[in-house]
N, C-alpha and C positions, 0 to 999 in steps of 0.2 A: 480416477487414476490411482493405482496402488504403487507408491514409490518405495523401491527397495523392500517390498514385502510389508511395508508399514501402512496402517490405515491413516489417511490424512485427518487432521483435526477438523477441517472444514472441507466439505465437498459440495460444490454447486453444479447442478445439472440443468442445462438448457433453460435458464431463468429468462422469463419474458414478462414484460409489463408495458402496457400501452396507456399513455396519457395524451389524449388529443393528437397533436402533431408529433409528439415524442414517443419513440419506441425503444425500450430496452429489449434487444433482440438475441435470443438464444445464447445467453452468456453461460459458459461452463469453465470452471477452474477449481483448483483445490489448494489448500494450504497445508504443507507437510508439518509434522511436529518438529519443534526446535528451530523454527524459521521466523523471520520477519518478512512479510510480503508488502511491498509498496504497490498501492493501487492508484495508478496515474491516469489523469485525464483532466481536460479543461473543465471549468465550471459549467455545469449543464450537460456533462458527458454521460451521466447516469450513475455516478459513484454512490451518491446518497441514496438513490432509489434501490440500488443493489444491496447496500448495507441494511436499509429498512426492510427489504424483502427477506433478507437472511434472518432478521430478528422478528419477522412476522408483524412488523409495524405497518406495512402495506401488503396487500394480498396480491401475489403474482398471478398473472393470467395463465402461466404455464411454467413447468419446471419443478425441480425438487431440490431441497437443501437438507444436508445431513451434517450434524455437528457431533463429533466424537462417535460417529456411526449411528447416532440417533436421528430419526426424521423430525423435521419441523413442518407444521406446528403440532404434530401428533404428540410429541413428547416435550412440549414447550417448557414445562416447569423444570424437568430434569435437565434440559439443555441450558436454561438460563442460570441454573446453579453453577454451571461450568464456564459461563461467558461473562466477560466484563465489557460493557458497551458505553461509548461516549459518542453521541450523535452530533450532527452539524450544529444543533442548538442544544447545549447541555441542559438536561432536565433538572435544574436546581431551583429551589425557592430562594430568591434573593433576600427575602425577609427573615430567613433562618440563618443562624450561625452555623459554621461548619460542625461544631460539636453536636448541635441538635440534629443536623442532617445525618451525621454518622450514627447517632443513637437510634434514629428512626430506621435507617437502612439495616443496621446490625440484626434486628429481630427477624429478618427474612432469610438470613443465610447461616446455615449450621456450620459452615467452614470459615466463618469470620476470623481473621487473624489480627487480634488487637495489638499484639506486639509489633507486627510489621507496620500497622497503621501508625503507631506511635513513633516508630523509627523514621518513617517517611515524613511525618509532620515535623519532627525535630530537624531532619536533614534539610528540608526546604523552608524552614522557619515560617510556616504559614500561620497567620493570625486566626486561630481557631475560634476565638470568642467574638470576632467581628462578624457582622452580617455579610453573607456572600455577595450581596449587591454592592458592598463597599470595597471588595477586593479588586485588584487590577485584573485585566484579562488574562495575563500570564499566571497569576496566583489562582484564578478561578479554574484555569485549565489543569494546573497541577493538582488542585483539590479534586477535580473531576476524575483524574487518573488515579489518585489515591483511593477514592471511593470505588472506582471500577476494579481495582486490584485487591480490595480489602478482603474479599471472600475466596482468595486464592484460586481464581479461575484458570482454566487450561488455555483459554483463547480470549484475546483482547480484540475487539472490533472498534476502531477509532476513525471517525469521519473528520478529516482535515484538522488533526490535533495541533498542528503548528501554524495554522493560518492566522496571520495578523499579529504574531508574537515577535518580540524583538530577538535579535540573534542569540543573546545570552540565554533567554528563557527557552528558545527553540532547542538549543544545545542541551539544556537540562532535561527537557521533555524526551529528546532522542536517547539520552543516556538512561532515563528511566525504562525505556522500551528495551534497550540492549540488556539491562540488568534483569528484566522480567524473563527473558528467554535463556538466561545463562545455563540453566540445568538441562536444556535441550528437550524438555518434555512439554513445554508450553510454546505458544505461537502468537504472533501479532499480525493482523491485517489492518493496515492504516492507509486511508485514502489521502491523496495530496495532489495539488497542482504545482507544488514546490519541488521540482525534480532534484535539486541538490540534496534535499533532506532524504529523499528516497535513496539516492546514490550513496549517501554516507553510511546508511545502516542496513539497508534491505539485502536479504539473500536472494529473494525472488521478486520479479517485477511482472505486474499485470497491467496492460494498457487498454483503456476503454476510450472509444471516440464515437461521439454521436450515437451512443447506445449499443455500439458493436464492439466485441472483443477483438483487439488487434493481435495480441499474443499474451501468453502467460508462461514465463520461463525463468530458469535460474539466471540471476543477473550476470554472473561472470561468464557463463556460456554464451549468453546473449551478446555481451560486449566483446567477446573473443571472435564471434562469428561475423558481426557487422563491423566494417572498417571503412574509413575514407582512404582511397587510393590516389596518391599524387604521382603523376607520370611526367617525365621531362625528357626532352631530346628525341633522337631517332628511335623508332620502335614503338613510340606511343600509339600510333595509329592502329597497329596490330592489337595492342592490349585492349583498346577501347571497343574492339569488335567482339570480344568474348561475351557470351551470355551470362557470365558470372559477374558482370558489371551492370549497373543501372545509374540513371541520373548523371550521365557523363556530360561534361561541358569543357570547352576549350579555354585555356588560360594563356597568358603571354609566354609562358615557358613550356607549355605542354597541355596536359589534361588533368582534370579531377573527376573521379567517379566514386561509386560506392559499391560494396559487395556485401551480400548476406551469407556468403559461403567462402569465407576467407581461407580456410585450410585448402580447399580445392583450388582457389585462385592462386595461392602460392606455388602450387605444383605446375601450373601451366603458364604463368605470366612471364613475359619477356620484356626486354628493354630496361630502361632506367626508371625505377619506380620505388616508392616506399609507402608504408601503411601508417595511418594515424588512428589512434583510439578515439572513439566518439564518447562524448558525455551522454547521459540519459536525456538531457534536454535536446541535444543535437539529434539523437536517435528518434525522439518523439516527433520533432519537427520533420525529420526526413520521412517518417512513415505516415504522418497525418497531414503534413503540409500546413500545420498550424503551430503557433507559439502557445505555450502554457500561459494561462491568465496570470 
C-alpha cells in the first residue's frame, strides 16, 4: 500500500509460515514512515514468527518482505544496515560487559553514532562496565535498545520490549521509542500483548490472532469507527435492529451494542442513546473474544 504517495518503510505481502498445527496465514501490512505501529496479539498469536520472518531468521513458506523498498532476503546486508532489531530473546552475551558488546557491534555498522550512544548511556545511567548478566531485566532491555539504535537505523523491530518490566522502566522504554520517531523519517514496529502500552504511543495498530490478521489501521480512525452504544428507554428496540450494530444485549435499562461504522450509525440512530469510546483492550476482546495474556 502506498500511503499519501510515500513508500512505507516496511511492506509485508501475504506472509505465510506453517509450524505443525500453527499457521501464520497470508499476513499483509505496512509501516508508514514516521509512525509507531503496535503489533497486538496474545502469546502464540504469531507476532514473533512474523518478526523473525521479516528479519529472515525463519524462512517463510510464502510471501514477500520489503524494507525501505529493498527485498528480503535478496538485499539482506543493505537492509540490516537500516534496521534495528530486538527479538523476544535478546541476543546478548551475558558474560560480556556492555562496553565490550558495543565495541564488538560497532565494527559492523558504518553509520554508528558514538555521540548518541554516549548520550543514551548517560541518560539511563546504565552500568557499562558490569557484565550484562548482572543487569536487571529493565536495564538489559534499555541496553538492547541502545545497541539497536546505535547505527541510526530507519526502522526498529521490537518483539515484546516492555514485557515483564516494571511501570517506571516501561514508561522509559516507550519514551525512547517516541523520541526515535520524532523527525518523522523513522518508524517502529513493536509487538506486545500489553494493550495499554500500544494505546499510549502507537499511531497505527495491527492485530494478529491465531496466525490471522484481523486488521491494520490508523489507531485514531479505528477508535473513532468502533464504539460501544448504550441505549435506554423507548425507541431502543428500533435501534438494535439496525445492521450497523452487533453483539447487542439487553440490560436493566435498555440495550448495549457495538458498531464498527459509527459515523453511519449517528445519521440513522433514533431513541435515547449515547456512545462510549473503547480502549484497545476492549476492542481486542470484542473482535477476538479473548483477553490479552
